[in-house]
N, C-alpha and C positions, 0 to 999 in steps of 0.2 A: 499853696497853703496846705499844711499838713492836716490830715483828717482829725488828729486829736485836738486841734484847736477849735474845730467847729462845734457849736452847741446844737443839741437837738431842737432848740427853740429858734434857730437861725437858719434861714434859707439864703440869705445874702452873705457875702464875705465878711469875715470878722474885722471890725474896724481896727486900724493900726495904731491909733493914738489914744491915750487915756481919756481925753476930753470927748472924743467921738464915742468911745465905749460907754462913758458915763451917760451920754445922751441916748444911746441905743438901749441901755440896760436898766438904768436907774431913774430916768426922767419920768416914766409913768408912775403914777401913784399906786402903791400896794402896801399891804400891812407888813409890819416888820416880821411877822411869823412866816408869811409867804416868801419874803426875800430870804429869810434865814434858811428855810427849807431848800430853796433854789441853790443857795450858796453851798450848803452842806452836800447836796446831791452832786453838784459839780466837783467839789473837792474830793469826795469819796470815789467817784468814777475816775477822776484824773489820777489819783494815787493807785487805784486798782489797775488801770491801763499801763501806767509806768512800771508797776511791779511785774505785770505779765510780760512786758517788752524785755526788761533786763533779765528775767529768768530765761527767756528764750534765746536772746542773742549773746548772753555771757559777757557783755561789755564791762560790767562792774568788776567781775573777777579779773578780767584782763587789765583793767585800769589799776586795780590794787597790785597786781603782779608787777606792772611797770614801775609803780611808785616804790615798792619794796626793793626792787633790783637797782634802783638809781643810787648814785653816790650823793647827788644833791637834788633837792626837790624845791621847785618854785611854784607859786600859786598866784594867779592874776585874774582880775575881773574888773570891769568898768561900770560906773554908774551904780544901779541897784545891785549888780552882780558882785560889787566889791564886798558886800556884806556876806555873800555866800563864800567868797574866796577867803575872807577873814575867818569865818567859821571853820572851814576845812583846814586852814593853816594852823589854827589853834589846836584842833583835835589831833592832827598829824604830829604836831610838836610834842604831844604828850608821850608818844610811843616811838618816835623817830628823831634822829639827829638831822641837822642840815636841812631844815625846812625854812623857807624864806617867803614871806608875803611881799609880792612886788606891788607896793602901795604908792610908789611915786615919791615917797619922802625918805624913809629909811633905806628903801631899796628901789632905785630908779630903773625903768626898763632899759635905758641906754647902757647902764653899768652892767646889768645882767647879760645883755646881748653881746657885749664886748668880750665875754669870757665863757661862752657856751662850750661844754664838752660833750663827747658822745655818750657818756653815762649820766647825763643830766636829764631830768624830766620836768616839763612844765604842765601844770594842770590849769586849764583856762576855762572860765565860765563866760558864756556868751548867749544871751537871749534877746528876742526882738525888743528894742529896735537895733540891736547889734552895734555896740560902740566900736568905732573904727580902730582905736588904739589897741584894744584887745586882739583883734584880728591881725593887725600889723605886727604886734609882738609875737604872737603865735607863729606867724608866717616866717619871721626872721629867725626865731628860735629853731624851727624845723630846718630852715635852709642852712643854719650853722651846724647842723648835725645832731641836735638834741631831739628828744622824744616829746611829742605833744599829746597830751590826753585832753580831749575836749568834753565839756559838759554843756549841752545845748538843747534847744527845743525843736530842732528840725534836722532830719538826716541830710537835707540838701543845703544847710547853712554853710557859709564860708568856713567856719571853724570845723564843722564835721568833715568837710572835704579835705582839709589839710592835716587833720589829726591822725595819728597812728591808731588811736582808739577813740571812738566817739560814743559817749553815753548820751542817749537821747531821752529827754525828760519832758513829760507833758506839763503844760502850763495854762491850759484853757481854764477859763473862769467865768462866773456869772457877774463878776465885779468889774469895775472900771480899770483895775490893774490886773495883770496876769498873775496867776497863782504861784506862790512860793512853796506850797505844801510838798509837792513831790520833789522839788529841788532840795529842800532841807532834808527830806527823808533819804534821798540818794547820797547827799553829802555825808550824813550820819553813817549810813551803811558802808560807804567807801572807806571812811576813816576806821571803822570797826574791822572790816576785812583786812585792811592794811596792817593794823595792830596785831591781828591774829596770826599773820604770816611773818612778821618782822622778828628777826633774831634780837634778843636783848630787850624786847618791848616790856616784859614784866619787870626786869631789873630797873629799867629806866622809869617806869611808872612808880615803883617802890621808892626809888631815890627822889623822884619828884615829890612824892607825898612827904618825905622827910624834910625836904627844903621848904615845902609849903608850911609845915608846922613850925619850923625854925624861924621863918619870916613872919609868922602869925598873919597870914594873908586873909584868913576867913574867920568870922565870928564862931566861937565854939570849937575852934580847932585845937 
């Protein structure tokens, strides 16, 4: 178990399932203000530790460089991670062409894996309890010659071991669910770094704004 998952309040291993974590952390009675303080302390420390890590190891810059250099970009995540994958795909699409969310409906893993090229990149999200399909897709994508960028919570996870670049994000929490705070922050930063390096990003963003106005997508536009 990685050190960043362990809480200062815990001497025993971190429970693996949400129901176990609920019993360990929220079963005892405490005031909402005490619980709020505990949650905020964990989220703040978690984000700070993740920021320190990515500053030191440079993986976010490396991941952005792989995405910019790719001809086609695919993003995948299972279960709760599908939300992170959708967020990144939407933000990347604003500044880059050829971004595909592998959601199992519009883009199925089997279709993507049948046509992997050496200049393709797959950004995969995988956090405990690590959905099997995401790992399988990433493994097949790498075996077919594509580049895998992994965003995960453990440097020893299956995804981290097979990814060319692995961004490790802290997810420890005082709640019954693992924290999404640092994951969302890293996703946001990765999209921003990519847009800053992509040729034609400003032109694409400007054209996107024109189309948004023409289609009257938003109130007050």
